[in-house]
Backbone as a ProteinNet text record, in pm:
[ID]
protein_1_A
[PRIMARY]
MTKQDTQNEAVPDNEPKWDYTSSKQNFFTGAAVVAGNALVLLLYLLYRTVPAVHQFISGKPM
[TERTIARY]
84.1	0	88.8	58.8	140.7	88.1	165.5	124.7	-3.8	-15.8	-135	-259.8	-248.4	-362.8	-408.9	-315	-353.6	-416.7	-373	-434.5	-577.5	-600.7	-734.9	-831.4	-783.4	-869.9	-913.7	-832.7	-863.1	-972.8	-995.4	-1093.4	-1217.2	-1333.2	-1456.2	-1489.8	-1567.5	-1600.2	-1687.4	-1767.8	-1860.5	-1797.3	-1671	-1603.5	-1499.5	-1469.2	-1368	-1231.2	-1154.3	-1023.7	-919.1	-939.8	-842.8	-912.3	-851.6	-902.2	-789	-804.5	-696.6	-697.8	-790.2	-793.3	-728.4	-677.5	-620.3	-677.5	-660.6	-710.9	-634.4	-509	-431	-488.7	-525.2	-586	-720	-799.4	-928.9	-911.4	-812.1	-784.7	-748.6	-658.9	-617.5	-730.1	-810.8	-924.5	-1025	-1054.6	-1146	-1091.5	-962.5	-900.1	-906.1	-887.2	-894.2	-1036.2	-1136.5	-1275.4	-1309.2	-1268.7	-1295.7	-1223.6	-1097.8	-1022	-1085.4	-1132.5	-1198.4	-1326.4	-1405.1	-1528.4	-1498.7	-1395	-1357.6	-1312.2	-1239.5	-1194.5	-1312.4	-1407.4	-1526.9	-1604.9	-1621.6	-1693.6	-1621.1	-1489.5	-1411.4	-1422.4	-1411	-1423.7	-1562.9	-1666	-1802.1	-1819.8	-1771.5	-1785.1	-1707.8	-1589.1	-1512.9	-1583.5	-1640.2	-1711.7	-1831.1	-1901	-2020	-1988.1	-1870.7	-1845.4	-1735.2	-1641.2	-1528.3	-1547.3	-1568.1	-1593.1	-1480.7	-1355.2	-1243.8	-1244.1	-1276.1	-1281.4	-1399.1	-1512.8	-1630.3	-1599	-1532.3	-1501.6	-1397.5	-1302.7	-1201	-1265.7	-1359.5	-1421.3	-1523.7	-1612.2	-1722.6	-1690.5	-1596.9	-1565.7	-1659.1	-1752.7	-1849.2	-1839.4	-1858.6	-1859	-1983.9	-1974.5	-2088.7	-2195.5
-117.8	0	124.4	218.7	340	445.8	550.8	661.9	726.9	737.1	797.1	715.4	583.6	497.7	514.9	526.5	543.2	679.3	781.4	913.3	912.4	845.8	841.3	762.1	659.5	580	657.4	750.6	824.5	929.2	971.1	1075.4	1011.9	1024.1	971.3	1046.4	981	1039.9	1164	1175.9	1288.4	1413.5	1407.7	1524.4	1575.9	1705.6	1759	1697.5	1677.5	1615.5	1713.6	1842.4	1943.7	2047	2077.1	2182.1	2281.2	2401.7	2499.1	2584.2	2562	2638.7	2558.9	2629.7	2563.7	2631.2	2567.1	2627.1	2755.7	2764.3	2886.7	3001.8	2974.4	3077.4	3122.2	3028.1	3062.1	3146.7	3114.5	3191.6	3335.2	3355.7	3491.3	3569.7	3504.6	3571.8	3614.7	3527.2	3560.6	3671.9	3667.9	3772.9	3907.2	3907	4031.3	4088.4	4003	4048.4	4107.1	4039.5	4089.4	4221.6	4231.6	4356	4470.1	4441	4543.5	4593	4500.3	4539.2	4621.8	4584.2	4659.8	4800.2	4813	4944.6	5032.9	4976.6	5052.8	5096.3	5007.7	5040.6	5150.4	5141.2	5242	5378.6	5380.6	5507.7	5567.4	5484.8	5534.7	5594.6	5523.5	5575.4	5705.8	5714.2	5839.5	5950.8	5919.3	6017.3	6075.2	5987.7	6032.5	6103.2	6078.4	6130.1	6235	6237.5	6330.3	6438.4	6563.7	6670.2	6688.3	6672.9	6691.4	6583.9	6461.4	6353.7	6375.9	6417.9	6446.9	6556	6658.9	6770.4	6727.2	6644.2	6595.6	6510.8	6423.4	6333.7	6406.8	6482.9	6544.1	6685.7	6751.4	6889.3	6990.2	6944.9	7032.6	7012.9	7116.1	7096.9	7020.1	6957.7	6884.2	6984.2
0	0	0	-86.9	-95.2	0.1	14.5	101.6	49.6	-82.4	-143.7	-110.4	-112	-80.7	63.1	156.2	296.5	320.2	248.4	263.8	210.5	100.2	42.4	129.7	198	283.8	407.7	453.6	575.9	554	429.6	400.4	337.4	401.8	339.9	210.9	124.4	-5.4	5.5	110	118.5	181.2	222.9	279.6	181.4	187.8	95.5	123.6	17.4	33.3	83.9	62.6	105.3	191.3	302.7	390.7	412	357.9	362	488.4	578.2	701.7	813.3	910.8	1027.3	1151.3	1263.7	1387.1	1418.8	1378.7	1400.1	1316.9	1192.3	1107.8	1165.3	1212	1270.3	1395.5	1475.6	1596.7	1562.9	1466.1	1431.6	1364.8	1284	1222.5	1329	1422.6	1531.6	1618.9	1647.3	1727.8	1655.7	1524.5	1447.5	1448.7	1438.6	1442.1	1578.9	1684.7	1820.2	1843.2	1800.9	1817.6	1737.5	1617.6	1537	1601.4	1655.1	1723.9	1848.5	1923.4	2043	2005.1	1894.5	1848.9	1809.3	1736.9	1697.7	1821.6	1917.3	2040.4	2118.4	2129	2199.5	2131.1	1999.8	1927.6	1944	1941.2	1958.8	2098.4	2200.3	2336.6	2355.2	2298.8	2307	2230	2115.8	2034.2	2110	2186.3	2258.5	2389.9	2450.7	2585	2593.4	2500.1	2507.9	2401.5	2444.1	2346.5	2244.3	2284.6	2191	2081.7	2117.7	2018.6	1925.4	1979.8	1898.5	1795.1	1840.3	1750.3	1646.4	1684.6	1590.3	1479.9	1517.5	1419.8	1333	1394.9	1320.3	1270.3	1335.9	1299	1362.9	1443.6	1510.6	1661.2	1739.2	1884.2	1927.7	2045.1	2097.9	2128.4
[MASK]
++++++++++++++++++++++++++++++++++++++++++++++++++++++++++++++

């Protein structure tokens, strides 16, 4: 039995033969999404509560 034969036996026919994602990629993608959401939330809170940030972003005083 060759190496190719053993690899084909391990994968059922109804599942994809190649999976290009890894748990490390999923972790970094999830971390980037969470960090982006936290940044948006922080900017929104600063925009609503700090007059200098509000004026910097909108160009108008609160």
